[in-house]
C-alpha positions as a Markdown table, in Angstrom:
| # | Residue | x | y | z |
|---|---|---|---|---|
| 1 | Met | 18.3 | 17.1 | -5.6 |
| 2 | Leu | 16.2 | 18.3 | -3.0 |
| 3 | Gln | 17.5 | 17.5 | 0.5 |
| 4 | His | 16.4 | 19.0 | 3.8 |
| 5 | Thr | 16.8 | 17.9 | 7.8 |
| 6 | Thr | 13.8 | 18.5 | 10.1 |
| 7 | Gln | 14.2 | 18.0 | 14.0 |
| 8 | Val | 11.8 | 16.7 | 16.1 |
| 9 | Arg | 11.5 | 15.9 | 19.9 |
| 10 | Val | 10.4 | 12.5 | 21.0 |
| 11 | Arg | 7.0 | 12.6 | 22.6 |
| 12 | Tyr | 5.8 | 10.2 | 25.5 |
| 13 | Ala | 3.0 | 9.3 | 23.3 |
| 14 | Glu | 5.3 | 7.9 | 20.6 |
| 15 | Thr | 6.8 | 5.6 | 23.0 |
| 16 | Asp | 5.8 | 2.1 | 23.7 |
| 17 | Gln | 5.6 | -0.2 | 27.2 |
| 18 | Met | 9.4 | -0.6 | 26.8 |
| 19 | Gly | 10.2 | 3.2 | 26.8 |
| 20 | Val | 11.1 | 3.4 | 23.1 |
| 21 | Val | 9.7 | 4.9 | 20.2 |
| 22 | Tyr | 6.7 | 2.8 | 18.7 |
| 23 | His | 8.1 | 1.4 | 15.2 |
| 24 | Ala | 5.2 | 2.9 | 12.9 |
| 25 | Asn | 6.3 | 6.4 | 14.7 |
| 26 | Tyr | 9.3 | 6.6 | 12.2 |
| 27 | Val | 7.0 | 6.0 | 9.1 |
| 28 | Val | 5.2 | 9.4 | 10.6 |
| 29 | Trp | 8.4 | 11.1 | 10.9 |
| 30 | Met | 9.2 | 10.4 | 7.5 |
| 31 | Glu | 6.3 | 12.0 | 6.4 |
| 32 | Val | 7.2 | 14.9 | 8.5 |
| 33 | Gly | 10.6 | 15.3 | 7.0 |
| 34 | Arg | 9.2 | 14.7 | 3.2 |
| 35 | Val | 6.7 | 17.6 | 3.8 |
| 36 | Glu | 9.2 | 20.0 | 5.6 |
| 37 | Ala | 11.7 | 19.2 | 2.7 |
| 38 | Met | 9.0 | 20.4 | 0.2 |
| 39 | Arg | 8.1 | 23.4 | 2.2 |
| 40 | Ala | 11.8 | 24.4 | 2.8 |
| 41 | Ala | 12.4 | 24.0 | -1.2 |
| 42 | Gly | 9.2 | 26.4 | -1.7 |
| 43 | Leu | 6.7 | 23.6 | -2.3 |
| 44 | Asn | 3.2 | 23.9 | -0.5 |
| 45 | Tyr | 1.6 | 20.4 | -0.5 |
| 46 | Ala | -1.5 | 22.0 | 0.3 |
| 47 | Glu | -1.4 | 24.5 | -2.6 |
| 48 | Met | -0.2 | 21.2 | -4.9 |
| 49 | Glu | -3.4 | 19.8 | -3.8 |
| 50 | Arg | -5.4 | 22.7 | -4.8 |
| 51 | Glu | -4.0 | 22.6 | -8.3 |
| 52 | Gly | -5.2 | 18.9 | -8.3 |
| 53 | Ile | -1.9 | 17.1 | -7.6 |
| 54 | Arg | -1.2 | 14.7 | -5.0 |
| 55 | Val | 2.0 | 12.4 | -4.0 |
| 56 | Ala | 0.6 | 9.1 | -3.5 |
| 57 | Val | 3.0 | 6.6 | -1.3 |
| 58 | Leu | 3.4 | 3.6 | -3.6 |
| 59 | Gly | 5.8 | 1.7 | -1.1 |
| 60 | Val | 7.7 | 2.2 | 2.3 |
| 61 | Glu | 11.3 | 0.5 | 3.0 |
| 62 | Leu | 12.6 | 0.9 | 6.7 |
| 63 | Gln | 15.7 | -0.4 | 8.8 |
| 64 | Tyr | 15.6 | 0.0 | 12.2 |
| 65 | Lys | 19.3 | 0.6 | 13.5 |
| 66 | Ala | 18.9 | 1.7 | 17.3 |
| 67 | Ala | 16.1 | 2.5 | 19.8 |
| 68 | Ala | 15.2 | 6.4 | 20.4 |
| 69 | Arg | 13.5 | 7.2 | 23.6 |
| 70 | Tyr | 11.5 | 9.8 | 25.1 |
| 71 | Asp | 12.4 | 13.4 | 24.9 |
| 72 | Asp | 15.5 | 12.5 | 22.2 |
| 73 | Leu | 15.8 | 15.3 | 19.8 |
| 74 | Val | 15.6 | 13.4 | 16.4 |
| 75 | Asp | 16.9 | 14.8 | 13.4 |
| 76 | Ile | 15.1 | 13.3 | 9.9 |
| 77 | Thr | 17.1 | 14.2 | 6.7 |
| 78 | Ala | 14.8 | 13.4 | 3.7 |
| 79 | Arg | 16.5 | 13.3 | 0.1 |
| 80 | Val | 15.2 | 13.1 | -3.3 |
| 81 | Val | 17.4 | 10.8 | -5.2 |
| 82 | Glu | 15.2 | 9.7 | -8.1 |
| 83 | Val | 12.6 | 11.6 | -10.1 |
| 84 | Gln | 10.8 | 10.2 | -13.3 |
| 85 | Ser | 7.9 | 11.7 | -14.9 |
| 86 | Arg | 5.6 | 10.2 | -13.0 |
| 87 | Met | 7.4 | 8.7 | -9.9 |
| 88 | Met | 9.8 | 9.7 | -7.6 |
| 89 | Arg | 12.1 | 7.9 | -4.5 |
| 90 | Ile | 12.8 | 9.7 | -1.3 |
| 91 | Glu | 15.5 | 8.3 | 1.1 |
| 92 | Tyr | 15.6 | 9.0 | 4.8 |
| 93 | Asp | 18.3 | 8.7 | 7.4 |
| 94 | Ile | 16.9 | 9.4 | 11.0 |
| 95 | His | 19.6 | 10.1 | 13.7 |
| 96 | Arg | 19.6 | 10.7 | 17.4 |
| 97 | Ala | 20.9 | 14.4 | 17.4 |
| 98 | Ala | 22.9 | 14.7 | 20.8 |
| 99 | Asp | 25.2 | 12.0 | 19.7 |
| 100 | Gly | 24.6 | 11.3 | 16.0 |
| 101 | Gln | 23.6 | 8.0 | 16.5 |
| 102 | Leu | 21.9 | 6.6 | 13.4 |
| 103 | Leu | 18.4 | 5.2 | 14.4 |
| 104 | Ala | 16.8 | 4.3 | 11.2 |
| 105 | Gln | 16.9 | 4.3 | 7.3 |
| 106 | Gly | 14.4 | 4.3 | 5.1 |
| 107 | Ala | 12.7 | 5.2 | 1.7 |
| 108 | Thr | 9.4 | 5.9 | 0.1 |
| 109 | Lys | 8.3 | 5.6 | -3.5 |
| 110 | His | 5.9 | 8.2 | -4.8 |
| 111 | Leu | 3.2 | 8.2 | -7.9 |
| 112 | Phe | 2.1 | 11.7 | -9.0 |
| 113 | Val | -1.8 | 11.5 | -9.5 |
| 114 | Asn | -4.8 | 13.8 | -9.9 |
| 115 | Leu | -7.7 | 14.4 | -7.4 |
| 116 | Asp | -9.3 | 11.3 | -8.9 |
| 117 | Leu | -6.2 | 9.2 | -7.9 |
| 118 | Lys | -5.2 | 8.7 | -11.9 |
| 119 | Pro | -1.2 | 8.8 | -12.5 |
| 120 | Ile | -0.1 | 12.0 | -14.1 |
| 121 | Arg | 3.2 | 13.6 | -15.3 |
| 122 | Cys | 4.7 | 15.7 | -12.7 |
| 123 | Pro | 4.2 | 19.5 | -13.8 |
| 124 | Glu | 7.4 | 21.1 | -14.8 |
| 125 | Lys | 7.3 | 23.8 | -12.0 |
| 126 | Tyr | 7.5 | 20.9 | -9.4 |
| 127 | Tyr | 9.8 | 18.4 | -11.2 |
| 128 | Ala | 12.4 | 21.1 | -11.5 |
| 129 | Val | 12.3 | 21.5 | -7.7 |
| 130 | Phe | 12.3 | 17.7 | -6.8 |
| 131 | Ala | 14.9 | 17.0 | -9.5 |
| 132 | Gly | 17.2 | 20.0 | -9.2 |
| 133 | Ala | 17.2 | 22.0 | -5.8 |
| 134 | Ala | 19.4 | 21.6 | -3.2 |
| 135 | Cys | 18.0 | 22.9 | 0.4 |
| 136 | Thr | 20.0 | 21.8 | 3.5 |
| 137 | Asn | 18.9 | 22.8 | 6.9 |
| 138 | Thr | 20.8 | 21.1 | 9.6 |
């Protein structure tokens, strides 16, 4: 299955009054991880959209384990764990790079849709990448 690790640095704007990363930013980081995993596997989301294919988010799961703070380097590992003809599930592990501390774990479920947001079957060329690629960059 497709797997890739992306690193981001926590920006000051991503922290709250307590000096820790605001919880909603983890969902944004999951998107960063997902898009970069696709890019590392040779897929370009903008190109998919030009071909009339979108990957809509059906649901998000997220469990927080520890706090990230300003200027931390954070590793986001995204891995496709299930692919069906019209849907896929991606799981995420988010760690602090300096000490490997698990910060959060989550998952997203996606539906392949056309530009009118109607469900479609994932085209074979994309299905093959999501279901069969193994790309890591740690």
